C-alpha positions in Angstrom: -155.9 179.0 37.2 -154.0 180.5 40.6 -150.8 181.9 40.8 -148.7 178.8 42.4 -149.7 176.5 39.7 -148.9 179.3 37.1 -145.4 179.5 38.3 -145.1 175.5 37.9 -146.7 175.6 34.4 -144.2 178.2 33.4 -141.1 176.9 35.0 -142.2 173.4 33.2 -142.6 175.1 29.7 -139.4 176.9 30.0 -137.3 173.8 30.9 -139.0 171.8 28.1 -138.6 174.2 25.7 -135.1 175.3 26.1 -134.2 171.6 26.5 -135.5 171.0 22.9 -133.8 174.1 21.8 -130.7 172.9 23.3 -130.5 169.8 21.4 -131.7 171.1 18.3 -129.8 174.3 17.7 -127.3 175.2 20.4 -125.8 173.8 23.9 -126.2 177.2 25.2 -130.0 177.0 25.6 -129.3 174.6 28.4 -128.1 177.8 30.8 -132.3 178.7 30.8 -133.4 175.2 32.7 -130.3 175.6 35.1 -131.4 179.4 35.7 -134.8 178.1 36.4 -133.7 175.3 38.7 -131.8 177.8 40.8 -134.5 180.0 40.9 -137.0 177.2 42.1 -134.4 176.3 44.8 -133.8 179.8 46.1 -137.8 180.5 46.2 -138.1 177.5 48.1 -135.9 179.0 51.1 -137.0 182.9 50.4 -140.8 182.4 49.5 -139.9 185.3 46.5 -139.8 184.3 42.8 -139.5 187.0 40.0 -142.0 185.0 37.9 -144.6 185.5 40.9 -143.8 189.2 40.7 -144.6 189.2 36.9 -147.6 187.1 37.0 -149.2 189.4 39.6 -149.0 192.1 37.5 -150.6 190.6 34.5 -153.5 189.7 37.0 -153.1 186.0 37.8 -154.9 185.7 41.2 -153.5 184.2 44.4 -154.7 180.7 45.9 -157.4 180.8 48.5 
């Protein structure tokens, strides 16, 4: 899996998990998908995302 798909996968997992946790346990978990959404929005304009830096360090390869 390449870097761009890994970022989308990570964002989707974080959003779905935090929505379920917010529904089940505490409404404070709803702040996480808000952060993920804002992060995706800023990365559309800056072409930089903290998750990309972390995934590169973990060895996920760039798309060809």
